[in-house]
Each structure stands twice: as C-alpha cells, then as structure tokens.
N, C-alpha and C positions, 0 to 999 in steps of 0.2 A: 558216362562222362569221359572215361579214357578212350572209348570208341569214337566219341566225337572228335577228341584231340587227334587221334590217329588218322581220322578222315581228312584232316587238314593237310596231311602229307600225301595227297592223292598221286602225284607222279611216282613216288616210291612204292605205293600200294599197287600201282598198275603192274610193277615188276613182281610183286609178292602175291599177286592175286591167284597165281597158279597153285599156291599152297592152301588157299582158303577152302572152306568146306561148305557144301550145300549152297543155299542162296544167300549166305552171309558173306559179306565181303572181307571181313577181317577175322581170321583165325577163330572160328567157332569153337572148335575142339579145345584150343588153349584157353579160351575165355571161360568155358564150362569148368575146366580144371581149376582155373585161377579163382573163380567164384566160389567153388567148393572149398578150396584151400583157405581163402580169405575169411569166409564165414566160420570155418572150423577154428582158425587161429583167434578170431575175435571172441568166440565163446570161451575158448580155452583161457585166453588172456583176462577177460573181464568176469569169468565165472566166479572166482573166489570173492571179488568185490560185490557182485550181485547177490551171492549167498549171504554175505554179511549184511548187506543193506536190506534185503528182503527179510532176513531173519529177525531184524529189529522192528519190522513193520508189518509183514505179511507172513503168518505162519498157519500151517494147515490145522483145521479143526475136524477131527474124525467124527462124523455124525451120519448115521444111516439108520434105516428102519430095522436092521438086524443087530441085536445086542451081541450075538456071537461074533459077527464080523467086526464090530467096534472093539471087542476084546482082542481079537486076533491082530488088529492093526493099531492097537493102542500105542505102540512104540513109535508110530509115525506122527503122533501129535506134536505140534510145535516145529515140524519140519518147514523150512521156508518154501513158499509156493509162489505162483505167478511167474515162474521161470520162463514162461513163454515169451515174456518181454525180451529176454536175451535172445531167444530163437528168432523172433520176428525182427528185431533191430539188426541182428547180424545178417539176416537174409536181405533186408532192405539196403544196407550199406554195400553188400557184395554185388547186388544187382545194379545199384547206382554207379558202382565202379566199373563193372564189366559188361553190363547189358546195353542194348541199343534202346535208349530212352525215347527215340522217335517212333519206335514200333508200337502200334496200337495194342498188339497182344501183350507186350511188356507192361504197358500202362495199365491194362485191364488186370493183369496178374498182380501188379503192385496194389491195385485197388482191392483185390480179393484178400491179400495178406493183411492189409491195413484194416479193412472193414471187419473181417471176422476176428482179427486180433483184438480190436477195440471192443467188439461185442463180448468176447471171452473175458477181457479185462474187467468190464462192468459186472459180468456175472461173478467173477472171482471177488471183486471188491465188495459186492453186495453180501456175499457169503461171509466175508471177513468182518464186515462192519455192522451186520445185523444178526438177528437170531434165525433168519431164513437161510435155507440151503441154496443160496443163489437167487437169480431172478425167477419170477413166476414162470412156469413152463409155457403157458400160452403167450406171455409177453416175449419170452426168448424166441419162440418159434415164429412169431410175427416178424420180429427184426431179422431173423435168419432168412425168412422167406423174402422180405423186401430186398435185402442185400443180394440174395441169389437171383432174384428177378431182374434186378439192375444188371448184374453180370451176364445173365442170359440174353438180355436185349443187346448188350455190347457184342456178345458172341454171334448172335443172329445176324447182326449187321456185317461182321467180319467174315463169317463163313457162308453167308447166304448165296454168294455169287460163285462159289467153288463147286465143281462137279459132284462131290460127295459131301459137301459142307453141312447139309441138313439131313443126312441119312443116318439111321441107327445101323452101324456096321457090325456084322458078325465076323469075328476075327478069322475063323477058318473059312477060307473061300472068298473072303471079301464081299460077301453078299450084304446088300444094304436095303433098308426099309425107309422110304421117304417119309419124313416127319412133317415137313412144311412148317406151318405156324405152331404145330404141336411141339416143335423143338423147344419153345419158350417154357412150356410147362414141364417137359421132360428134363431139361437142363436145371430148372429150379429144384425139382425133386431130387436129382442126382447130387447137387451141391449141398442141399440141406441134409440129405441122408448121409452123405459121406462125412460131413462135419460132425454129425451126431454120433456116427459109428466110431470114429477115432476117439471121440470124447468118452464113449462107453468103455473103450478098451483101456483107457488110462486109469487103471486101478492098482497095478503092482509096480514096483520099482523097475523102471527101464522097459516095461512091456510095450506100451504104445510107442515109445521112442524108437526101439529096435525094429518093431514091425513097420512103422512108417518109414524108417530108413530103407528097408528092403523094397517096399512098394515105390518109394520115391526114386530109388536108383533105377528100377525097371522102367518107370515112366520117363526118366531122364534120357535113357537110351531110345525109347519109343519116340519121344519128341524130336530127338536128333535125327532118327531115321525118317520120320514123317516130313521133316523139312528139307530133306535131300531128295531131289527129283528122281535121280537114278536108283538110289537105294529103295525109295518108296515103290517105284515101279517094279524093281526086282522082287520085293517082298509082297507085292500086290496089296499094299495098304494105301489109304487115301493120302495123296500128296497135299500138304498144307503149307503153302509158302509162308515163311516167317516163324513156323513152329519151333525152329531151332533155338530161337530166343527164349522159348519157355524151358528149354533144357538148361539154360543158364539159371533161371529161377529155381528149377528143381535141383540143380547142382548146388546152388547156395543153400537150399533147404537140407539137402543131404549132408553138406559140410557142417551146418549148424547143429543138426541132430547127432552127428558123430561127436562133436564137441560137447553137446549137452549130456550125451550118454556117459561121458567121462565122470560127471558129477551125479547123474541120475541112476546109475547102476546100483545094485543092492550092496550095502544099505544106502538108500538115496540121501544125498545132501541137499537136494532141491527137487521140487515138483514143477512140472510145466503149467498145471492148471488148465482151465478152459481157454486162457489167453493163448496157449500154444496149440492145444488139441483141436480147437475149432478152426484155427487158421490153417493148420496142417491138413485137416480133412478137406477143407474147402479148396486148397491148392491142388491136392490130388485129384479132386473132382474136376477142377478147372482144366488141369492138363489132359484129363481123359476126354473131356468135351472138345478141347482144341484139336486133339489128334483123332477124334471120332472113334475112341476106343473105350467107351463106357463099360461095355461088356467085359473087356479085358481087365478093367479096374476091379470088377467083381471077382476075377480070378486071382490076380496079383495081390489084391487086398482082401483075400478070402478070410483072413483072420478077423478082420473088421466085420465082414458079413456074418460069419459064425457067431461072433460075440453079440451082435445086434439081434440075430434070429433067436439066440438063446433067451434074450430078454423078452422078446415078443411072444415066443412060445411058452415061457414060464408064466407070464401074465395071463395069456389066453387059457392055458390049461388050469391055472388056479381058480380063475373065474368060472370055468365050466365044471370042474370037479371038486374044488376046494382043497386039492392036494397040490404039492410041488412037483414039477417034472424033474428038476435037478435040485441039488441041496441049496444052491444060492446062485442067482444070476447077477452079472454076466458069467459066462462059462468059467473064466479063470477063478472066480470065487468058489465054484463047485469043487474044484481040485484043492483049493485052499482049505475048504471045510473037510475034505477027505483026509487031510493031514499031510499033503505033499508040501515040501519046503517051497517057499516063494521063488527062490532062484531056479529051482528045477522046473517049475511051471513056466517061468519066463523064458528060459533057454529053449525049452521044447516048443514053445510058441514061436520063438525066433526061427527055429529050424524049419518048422511048417511054413512060416512066412517066406523064408528064403526059397524053399522048394516051389512054392506057389509063384514066386517072382520068376523063377527059372522056367516053370511051366508056361507062364504067360508069354514070356519072350520066345520060347520054343515054338509056341503055336502060330507065331507070325509067318513061319515058313511052311506051315501046312496049308495046302491049297485044295 
C-alpha cells in the first residue's frame, strides 16, 4: 500500500534509487525492518485484548492419550488458545502496509498465510466445540495437501523460467538436481511436512514460538540475499528476482512472533493453536521453496525435524517391539517426563535452534 503511494513520486525516487537494495526500487531493508516493527507493535498492543476476548470464548482443553502428560500439563487447562489469529492478522497488516502487493510472490505468500491460518482455525474450533481432538487426521491432511498443491503450482509458474528455479539445491557448493515436473510433488510434501512439524513442536510454553523465530530470522536473511543479484552471485546461491519481498513477509512473521512470545513465554497467557503453527510452518516452507533452499530449511529448522522424527520413530518402534523408544513423544515431552522443568527444556531447545540457524547461514559461504 505505502509502496504504491511512494511509487507515485517517481522523480524523487529516481534520485533516491542509489540507496535502494537488490531488485526492489524502494528501500527493501527499511521496509523489512518496518514490517517487523509494525507486526511486533500490533501484537503487543492488541495482545491483552485478544487474551481477554479468547479467554471468554476459546480456552485450551488438555486431552491426550497419556494420562501422565495430562497430569503434568493440567495447569494449562482454560488457557486462551487460537492466538494464531493475532499472529496471522499482524503479519497480514504489516505486509499490506510495507509489501509490494503487485508482486506475484507476495500474493502467493499471503495466500499461504491465510489458507493455512484458516485451516488451523477450523481445526482449533472443532477441538473447542466438539468432543473430538480437532479435525479428523485424514480430512486435515487432504485440505493441507490441496492448499500445498495450489501453492506449488503458483511457484512452478513463477520459478519455472529461472536458471535454477526448479532445481533441488545442495547448499554447500550450490549443486542442483533438476526436478522438472517433480517439483510440484516435492513442493507439496515440503509444505505439508513443515506445517505439521511446527504444529508437533507446539507443546510447551514458548517452544514453537521461539524456534520459529530463529528459523524465520535466518530465512529472512536468505530471502534478502537471494533477491540481490550481486550478493547471490558472491555467495553462489540461486538468484531469485523478487524474493526480497518474501523477506518482508518473514520480517512481519518474526516481529509478530516476538510480540506473541511476550505473552506466550512461561507461564503462557495464550497459546497460538493450530491457527498459528500451521500457518508459520507453511510460510517457512514457502520461503525455502522460493529461495530454493529446502535442504537448508532442514538445517535451520532442525528442531522441527528432530521433533517430527521422534514421533515417527516412537510410533514405528512401538508397533515393531511393543515398547517405547523414548518416554513420550514428541521429544520435548520425553524431557518433561524425566522431570526437567518446562522452562529449562524450552530455553535449551531455543539455544539449539539459534545454533542451527547460525550454522545454516554460515553454510552459504562454504563452496
């Protein structure tokens, strides 16, 4: 919106163009910072109102297959949930203010946020208003797959004409494997997998919020670099014209997560629910696909990968042997069962997430 207004002052911008960044004509760096700051302030400002409003209508019901887990988290009952509405809304407002709304990538990013946010909202609402623990698994997976497929088609059209647009790129050495039409299947799997991985990690106060913050920050930098021809060439990463606009979406997400963490840290005053976790996971996957750094997503988002693998291995091991591999999955529950304090678990996971984000960014310079 504001970018469109600034474009009306073309003669002045011609003089200021020297200061612009990448292939964006108007202050990309400043717009990323402003999007982050705007979404942060929006969440901070409306957070207390949202907590009160959701507390009267949408409160968490602690229900799981583990009686011990239910006992350990009994004090979380009646905590306001569906706080993802706050995250998604602040992201949308910030992008509408500071993003280039004529960009196809921006439009596709907004569709990703809204689509998966709505799906998560329906899942949360079903859990709150029925005796079921959310939507049926197959039903939810079908909707996720359809949304992811639609996004994949949009990305295929956008990236298909770029030199490395349809390649699976290995971060070290910039070696790529041509996917061709297989990109559609691959992208769908990445989006569905990422959204579910963030959702599985959302089990302790501030855990998913903080880890998403680390990964989102790393990919905001990557999207910025991939959209700058000189920097992309210097780092030997795929140059994706327009990907700088995705850094604005990620900046807005990082700002909203920082604001949300203010209320979501231990002891949490509000939970994001599937409304937030599914949308965040999908946006992380979307940014990785745009920048052609899906493998790097598995590194910077390593916590989400580990949490997901702990569930898969636990189920597989139990079916094969009748015994549990760890005390309780996902992995954060294992440490909770061991008697570690929730805050200690969360902070240690944050530390690992930060180190993985740094490692992922550092790997860009390795050739």
